[in-house]
C-alpha positions in Angstrom: 19.5 248.5 278.5 16.9 249.1 275.9 15.1 246.3 274.0 14.6 246.6 270.2 11.5 246.2 268.1 11.9 243.0 266.0 9.4 242.7 263.3 11.1 239.6 261.8 9.5 240.1 258.4 12.7 239.7 256.3 15.7 241.9 255.6 15.8 244.5 253.0 17.1 243.4 249.6 20.3 244.6 248.0 20.4 248.1 246.6 19.9 248.2 242.8 20.2 250.9 240.2 17.8 253.8 240.4 14.7 253.5 238.2 14.7 255.7 235.1 12.0 258.4 234.9 9.8 258.4 231.9 10.9 260.8 229.1 9.3 264.2 229.7 8.6 263.5 233.4 10.7 265.8 235.5 12.2 264.3 238.7 11.6 265.9 242.0 14.6 267.3 243.7 16.6 264.3 245.1 13.9 261.7 244.2 12.2 260.4 241.1 8.5 259.7 241.1 7.3 256.2 240.3 7.1 256.1 236.6 4.4 254.7 234.3 6.8 252.0 233.2 7.0 250.8 236.7 3.3 250.6 236.9 3.2 248.6 233.7 6.0 246.3 235.1 4.0 245.7 238.3 0.9 244.8 236.2 3.0 242.5 234.0 4.4 240.9 237.1 0.8 239.9 238.0 -0.3 238.9 234.5 1.1 236.2 232.3 -0.5 237.4 229.0 -2.7 240.1 227.7 -6.3 239.9 229.0 -5.7 237.1 231.4 -4.9 237.7 235.1 -2.6 235.0 236.5 -3.1 234.2 240.2 -0.1 234.9 242.4 0.8 233.5 245.7 1.9 235.9 248.5 5.5 235.7 247.6 4.8 237.4 244.2 5.4 234.3 242.1 3.0 233.7 239.2 1.1 230.5 238.4 1.4 229.9 234.7 -0.8 226.8 234.6 -4.4 226.7 233.7 -7.0 225.1 236.1 -6.5 221.7 234.5 -2.8 221.7 235.4 -1.6 222.2 231.8 1.0 224.9 231.2 -0.2 227.5 228.7 2.8 228.3 226.5 1.0 230.6 224.0 0.8 234.3 223.8 2.7 235.3 226.9 3.4 238.8 225.8 6.7 240.5 225.3 9.5 238.4 226.9 11.6 241.6 227.2 8.7 243.2 229.2 8.6 240.2 231.5 12.3 240.3 232.0 12.0 244.0 232.8 9.3 243.3 235.3 11.5 240.8 237.1 14.2 243.5 237.3 12.0 246.5 238.0 10.0 245.3 240.9 13.0 244.5 243.1 14.6 247.8 242.1 11.4 249.6 243.0 11.3 248.0 246.4 14.9 248.6 247.1 14.6 252.3 246.2 11.4 252.5 248.3 13.3 251.1 251.3 16.2 253.5 250.9 13.9 256.5 250.6 11.8 255.5 253.6 14.9 254.9 255.7 16.2 258.4 254.8 12.9 260.0 255.7 12.5 258.3 259.1 16.2 258.8 259.9 15.6 262.6 259.3 12.3 262.3 261.2 10.5 263.6 258.1 7.1 262.0 258.5 5.5 263.8 255.5 8.2 262.5 253.2 7.9 259.0 254.6 4.1 259.0 254.1 4.3 260.5 250.7 6.6 257.8 249.5 4.4 255.0 250.9 1.3 256.5 249.3 3.0 256.9 246.0 3.7 253.2 246.1 0.1 252.4 246.8 -1.1 254.7 244.0 1.4 253.0 241.6 -0.4 249.7 242.1 2.0 247.9 244.4 0.1 245.6 246.8 -0.4 247.1 250.3 0.8 243.8 251.7 4.1 244.0 249.8 4.6 247.6 251.1 4.0 246.5 254.7 6.2 243.4 254.6 8.9 244.3 252.0 9.3 248.0 252.6 8.1 249.1 256.1 9.1 246.0 258.0 12.7 245.8 256.7 13.2 249.5 257.4 11.9 249.0 260.9 14.4 246.1 261.2 17.2 248.5 260.1 16.1 251.0 262.8 16.8 248.3 265.4 20.1 247.4 263.8 21.2 251.0 263.8 20.3 251.5 267.4 22.1 248.3 268.4 25.2 249.4 266.6 25.1 252.7 268.5 24.5 254.8 265.4 21.1 256.2 266.5 19.8 257.0 269.9 16.9 255.5 271.8 14.8 258.6 271.1 15.6 258.4 267.4 14.5 254.7 267.4 11.3 255.6 269.1 10.6 258.5 266.7 11.1 256.2 263.6 8.8 253.6 265.1 6.1 256.2 265.8 6.4 257.4 262.2 5.9 253.9 260.9 3.0 253.3 263.2 1.1 256.4 262.1 1.8 255.7 258.4 0.5 252.1 258.7 -2.7 253.5 260.4 -3.2 256.0 257.6 -2.3 253.5 254.9 -4.8 251.0 256.2 -7.8 253.1 255.2 -6.5 253.8 251.7 -5.6 250.1 251.2 -8.8 248.8 252.5 -10.8 251.0 250.2 -8.9 249.6 247.2 -8.8 246.0 248.4 -10.7 243.4 246.4 -13.4 241.4 248.1 -12.2 238.1 249.7 -12.1 235.4 247.0 -13.1 231.7 246.9 -16.3 232.5 248.7 -14.6 231.9 252.1 -15.7 233.7 255.2 -12.9 235.6 256.8 -12.2 234.9 260.4 -12.7 237.3 263.3 -9.3 237.7 264.8 -8.2 239.5 268.0 -4.6 240.7 267.8 -3.0 241.7 271.1 0.3 242.0 272.8 0.8 240.2 276.1 0.7 242.1 279.3 3.9 244.0 279.8 4.8 243.9 276.1 5.1 247.4 274.7 6.5 246.5 271.3 3.3 246.7 269.3 4.5 247.4 265.7 4.9 243.7 264.8 1.4 243.1 265.9 0.1 246.1 264.1 1.7 244.9 260.8 0.2 241.5 261.4 -3.3 243.0 262.0 -3.1 245.0 258.8 -1.9 242.0 256.8 -4.8 239.9 258.1 -7.3 242.7 257.2 -5.9 242.8 253.6 -6.5 239.0 253.5 -10.2 239.5 254.2 -10.3 238.8 258.0 -12.1 241.0 260.5 -9.5 242.2 262.9 -9.8 243.6 266.4 -6.4 245.2 267.1 -6.0 245.8 270.9 -2.4 247.1 270.7 0.4 246.9 273.3 0.3 245.7 276.9 -3.1 244.1 277.2 -3.7 242.8 280.7 -4.9 239.2 280.6 -8.1 239.7 282.7 -9.2 242.5 280.4 -8.3 240.4 277.3 -10.4 237.5 278.6 -13.4 239.8 279.3 -13.1 241.1 275.8 -13.2 237.6 274.4 -16.4 236.9 276.3 -18.0 240.0 274.8 -16.8 239.5 271.2 -16.5 235.7 270.7 -13.7 235.8 268.1 -12.6 232.8 266.1 -8.9 233.1 267.1 -6.5 235.3 269.2 -3.2 236.2 267.6 -0.9 236.8 270.6 2.3 238.8 270.1 5.3 238.8 272.4 8.7 240.3 271.6 10.6 240.1 274.9 11.4 236.6 276.3 11.0 238.0 279.8 7.3 238.1 279.1 7.0 234.4 278.4 5.6 233.5 281.8 2.9 236.1 281.3 2.3 234.8 277.7 1.9 231.3 279.1 -0.8 232.5 281.5 -2.6 234.3 278.7 -2.5 231.3 276.4 -4.1 229.0 278.9 -6.7 231.6 279.9 -7.7 232.2 276.3 -7.9 228.5 275.5 -10.2 228.0 278.5 -12.7 230.3 276.8 -12.7 227.9 273.8 -10.7 230.2 271.5 -7.5 229.0 269.9 -4.2 230.9 270.1 -1.8 231.8 267.3 1.5 232.8 268.8 4.0 235.1 267.2 6.9 237.4 267.9 10.6 237.2 268.7 10.1 236.0 272.3 8.9 232.6 271.0 12.3 232.0 269.3 13.0 231.8 265.5 11.8 228.2 265.4 8.7 228.7 267.6 9.9 226.3 270.3 8.6 228.4 273.2 5.2 228.7 271.6 5.0 224.9 271.4 6.4 224.6 275.0 3.7 226.9 276.3 0.9 225.1 274.5 -0.1 227.6 271.9 -2.4 226.1 269.2 -0.2 227.4 266.4 2.8 229.6 265.8 4.0 231.7 262.8 7.3 233.3 262.1 5.9 236.2 260.2 2.7 237.8 259.0 2.3 235.9 255.7 2.8 232.6 257.5 0.2 233.6 260.1 -2.3 234.5 257.4 -1.7 231.1 255.8 -2.2 229.3 259.1 -5.5 231.1 259.5 -6.4 230.2 256.0 -6.1 226.5 256.8 -8.2 227.0 260.0 -7.6 226.3 263.6 -9.7 223.9 265.7 -11.3 225.3 268.9 -9.8 223.9 272.1 -12.1 222.2 274.6 -13.7 224.4 277.2 -12.3 222.2 279.9 -8.7 222.8 278.6 -7.8 225.0 281.6 -4.6 223.8 283.1 -1.9 224.8 285.6 1.5 226.0 284.4 3.2 223.1 286.1 1.2 220.7 283.9 2.9 222.1 280.8 6.3 222.6 282.6 6.9 220.0 285.3 10.3 221.5 286.1 8.5 224.4 287.8 7.8 222.1 290.7 11.4 222.8 292.0 10.2 226.3 292.8 13.5 227.9 291.4 11.6 230.2 289.0 9.2 231.2 291.7 11.8 232.0 294.3 14.1 233.9 291.9 11.3 236.0 290.4 9.6 236.8 293.7 13.0 237.5 295.4 14.2 239.7 292.6 14.3 243.0 294.6 16.4 241.5 297.4 18.6 239.6 294.9 19.4 242.8 293.0 20.1 244.6 296.3 22.4 241.9 297.6 24.2 241.7 294.2 24.9 245.4 294.2 26.2 245.3 297.8 28.6 242.5 296.8 29.7 244.3 293.7 30.6 247.4 295.8 32.8 245.3 298.0 34.5 243.7 295.0 34.7 246.8 292.9 35.5 249.8 295.2 35.1 252.3 292.3 31.4 251.7 292.5 31.3 253.5 295.8 31.9 256.7 294.0 29.0 256.2 291.6 26.4 259.0 291.4 22.8 258.2 292.3 21.9 258.0 288.6 24.8 255.6 287.9 23.7 253.4 290.8 20.2 253.3 289.4 21.3 252.3 286.0 23.5 249.6 287.4 20.6 248.3 289.4 18.4 248.3 286.3 21.1 246.3 284.4 21.3 243.7 287.2 17.5 243.5 287.4 17.5 242.9 283.6 19.9 240.0 284.0 17.8 238.5 286.8 14.7 238.8 284.6 16.3 236.8 281.8 17.6 234.3 284.2 14.1 233.8 285.5 12.7 233.4 282.0 15.4 230.7 281.3 14.3 228.9 284.5 10.7 229.1 283.5 11.4 227.5 280.1 14.2 225.3 281.4 16.3 226.5 278.5 19.7 228.1 279.3 20.0 229.2 275.6 17.5 231.9 276.4 19.9 233.3 279.0 23.1 232.9 277.1 21.5 234.4 274.0 20.6 237.5 276.0 24.2 237.8 277.3 25.6 237.4 273.8 23.3 240.1 272.5 24.0 242.4 275.4 27.7 241.8 274.8 27.3 243.0 271.2 25.4 246.1 272.4 28.2 246.9 274.9 31.0 246.4 272.4 29.3 248.5 269.8 29.7 251.2 272.4 33.3 250.3 273.1 32.5 248.7 276.4 34.0 245.2 276.8 31.4 242.4 277.2 33.4 241.0 280.1 32.1 243.8 282.4 29.1 241.6 282.8 31.2 238.9 284.6 31.4 240.3 288.1 27.6 240.5 288.2 27.2 236.9 287.1 29.7 235.7 289.6 28.0 237.6 292.4 24.7 236.1 291.4 26.3 232.6 291.5 27.2 233.3 295.2 23.6 234.4 295.9 22.0 231.4 294.2 24.4 228.7 295.4 21.5 226.5 296.5 19.7 226.7 293.1 21.2 224.0 290.8 19.3 225.0 287.6 20.1 228.7 288.1 23.7 227.9 288.8 23.8 225.9 285.5 22.4 228.8 283.5 24.9 231.3 285.1 27.8 228.9 284.5 26.8 228.7 280.8 26.5 232.5 280.7 30.0 232.9 282.1 31.4 230.4 279.6 29.6 232.2 276.7 31.1 235.6 277.7 34.6 234.1 278.0 34.2 232.3 274.6 33.1 235.3 272.7 34.7 236.1 269.4 36.6 239.4 270.0 36.2 240.8 266.5 34.0 243.9 266.3 30.3 243.1 265.6 27.3 244.9 264.5 24.5 243.2 266.3 21.0 242.6 265.0 17.9 243.5 267.0 16.2 241.2 269.6 17.7 238.4 271.6 19.7 235.7 270.1 18.1 232.3 270.4 
């Protein structure tokens, strides 16, 4: 099973009519360049009237009030131009997403980069490009893999293209970026993925968004071992750590990292799909703050985070008293034997498995191990929804490849036999079996990540 990158920065908008090219401006083959009228529209979108720049929030909405709170209703320019701006900007973003998708789908990195740099040169905010063009296309990459329309290798190639474009884009955008306003000192932020977490693109997008907001960012990338992260904090003394985790199976590791970071007196801002769409696991594990996406994270930092007390070090069981029953510890530590026993039981129940090739046996063992990992994560959080959500998602992946989700049932039933003395584990497994039996049989096109 392959896990998908989940940026969670919003879905792409609906496709709209292609933008007209200025008279006399010849279109390139298959694609029109960004026109001067688009540039004017983008500028109009940021200005309420000639000669007066209107502040915008980070959703692109304009503030038409003056600093006393009165609405200025005079000299707002051409209403038709303002209406055109409202129509043109969404159309531009929609076209940009379509073109970027075509480029990454064809593994044409040069075309993908050229399109992004044209957007930058047209005057579109780098933050908007990151969060309204690149992130939605990356989301689509995950959806296409989940639906079986692209391979794992294609998904990795598309992700690598996005990563390299963001890195190149950062230097151009930083050179153009205005100095931080309001006289505020930007924070020093370490952005890192938890140990064992290789999905780094969401963290990369966050890091670049924070840089654009005027913060000093130390991006450490994927899979940062907790001891090395703590040593880095002692050397650099940042204001906050933004900790990214996409896979729920890494939540126990994330918990250890959160408590270790806080023990150095540095607050933790948690983010990523593993913490659930509502952030419940970030709160459960004691993070100082949580954000669903990059703009929200930037806003959280803008409000400031208090530093934890240096004596805030605590044991996992203090946050999660249910761990005292040792079920999580015994399942996670006994994983190898549990997988071995489950495979042996499956061979007795399903004689066809005896004719499996070595490669098929290895893949089956990996699938069982993956189920055990998610079961352990559910035991750690004491939340069966984490396990049933994984099974539902896996069922979608299988059925998109014309494999019935019910093929998972024998493995779950065998695990129930192996874990008959573990009441919380049995509860999770029973809910998993019920979820598979209760699935809607209609064809689905699953989204990326694990349902929560």
